[in-house]
Phi, psi and omega in degrees: 000138182291134175245165175303326180295325179298315181286324181292338178286349179268151181289344184284324185250008189297338184268354184276146181275177188298322179295320179292321178296321179299320178300317177297313179298326184295318183271343182254189184207156175269134172240122179268142183224159175229179181305129181089351179288129181265121184271320178202154187243144176301134177094333177288156178308125180278069188263012178214146174262127184248120180242119184290134181252297180204165186105225178198129179230135173252141178254130181238150171231131184284124175238107191054240189264005187237152175264128178251132182282131178271307179191177183238141172274114180227347181255127179305129182111337175300143191219166175203154179078207180075012187296331182290352171292336182246340179211128190286356180241009183290149180234167174292142183267352180204174177252130183257133186220128178294137174243340173226147177307136179190192180229150179217149179259129183248121178237120182297145183300323177299320178291322175300315180297313181297316177294316182300316179294327177284331183264316191226066185298320181295316179296321181299318178299319176299310179304310185294322177297314175296316181302310185291323179296316179296316180296317180296318178295326179296317184294313177300319182291326173298314178299318180296324175299321177294315179296321180297319179294318177301318181296316180300318177302311184297317177300317182295313179298316177302313179299315183289327181281335186303311184291313182290330176294315179296317177298321179292318177299313180301319183294319179294316180297314180291327181292325179297316182293312184289327178295316176300322180290324179292317178293324175303313178295324173300320180290322179296321179290327177292322180297321181275009170062049174295125184288155183299315181296328177288321179296319181296320179295319181296320182292330176293319178295322179297318179297335178301316181268336184279338181271358179251118179296133184299134182263164181276118177255163175295125183305323179290325178294316180298315178302316179297321177295321175301315183293322180294312180294319182297316180298320179294319180295325180293321173302329180272004174083021177276122183282324178272042191299310186292323179296317180289320182296319185303311184285320183292317184294322179296327183276352176108008181275158182219190178297322181296317179300311184292329177295317177295323178296319181295324180294329179282311191263338186094155182298329185285338182251010185293313183297308179296334179290311178296325176298319181290320174301313180304313181291322175302312181299315179297321177296312182301315181299312182296325178294320180296318179296316183295320180301315181292321181291315182293324177297318175299320179293320180295316180302316184289325176295318179298316179299320179297319179293320179290328180287319184269345181056040190285338183244028186232160176291156182298315179241135188194171170285125187231158177260113181300312181306309185299321178296317180294320182291322179295325179292321174301315178303317180294326183259015186299323183292345179267359186241033182297326182251019177246129174270122183256126174241120182254131173240106182244113180295152175289154174072027176289121187285155170292147179240161177269115182182197187248097183299319180299316176300318181291324176301328174293325178293315178299324177296314182297313187289318182288322177294323175297322182293315178302316179295319181294333179263005183056034176078013183211120178157210186230131178243125178244129183236124173236141173233130181209148177287147177219088186050253184268022189212166171245126181254123177246135184225125179251122182237123178247165182254032183279196189286344180085178178229148175284160179309322180295313176297324177295323179296332185252006189301324182265009174286141177304132175072003173275128179213147176263359184274169173293164187300324184269008188240345181207144181263342180084013183239358181298315180285329176294318179296319177298320176298317183294316183298313180290313187281308185280322184267336182243359176056038178251197180227142171224134184203165178265112184287316179197153179205124178203165178307121181098347179201118176229127181240130171246136182237136183236123177244127185235129177294146177293316181238139177265148178300000000 
């Protein structure tokens, strides 16, 4: 049974008088433990204060699939828990397990709160203020991290949309001009009374070059061909010789092609005929550019939808590879100088989970890898099945982490980045998503200069 002498021998209670010690004993109880006995567990409500008296107690915290020992209680007065005296939803931060027979004093959190308010009201206000402030700052920082992630998505999408959108805009403007020019050429041909059979033959020649995608030629050889065709057109009296020659040569036409066209329409109708063909070829080229640009925009929108999961249920059967690919698409603008190698095994099963949350994990891990490589290096991503789980591994060629940094990597607010580049909650949030929401594991497999590997293991089915 706990006595006043037991409590007074601890540094925690040494300044209390007999009456106060008697009140503690009245509200608390002695708990005897042996090796392997669990006193309290990580994540459970911290509804009691535990004050070590004698023996030996080790405190463990689960990191992925392994327990990591934080420290051992060996000095009378060391304590743990009791946080619900200051906050109604606080939980134990570790698991306490006896390793040698001993005794510990257990005091319920409501009694601790009442006695502390009666004896030390000023200190209680300080403790509650600090406790609430830390929790509030942590919550605000997590919200800030979400806004930062949203800003990155917005920046990435804007950056990726800019080029195809600008290309589509330029194509539309050029299409307007070439359509007007094509109609003008048709009017001239009608004025010159081009016969239907002649127009049909001319259109057949147009299709000869319009149906063939332009190939890449040597620029010098192409320039020589343009000059030869332009000289020939000028001798034929074509005023817009250089403009027509440039387009027709790029499409694959040559002097022989133009000679056949002249034989069909006659010398007096050659220029408007070639001007019409030129405009038609330009229109086809511009339509092809618009198709490519709008397809790129559509692909980016689909990647964004896959990434944010905006139109899907929060929890569903999801494709891990699909989420990683959409995340790579969103971060593409940051990887211009990074070589990405993906190895996706066949037969990867769908998993039960939250795709939007997992995409945040992929974003954090890929973003950390990009930062570690300073935007230049090699990123290898592998996904493979492992019995009843899917294993994802990210390996970068960055600067690596020291053993001390690895040990603290998943701690809230710990970061190796500059003050304005990292908040230190990305890996902590990723750990919570993988471990708490998906009952999986996330860990640093290895880290050294030139190679850092992060592994995520996700069960196919959740309990």
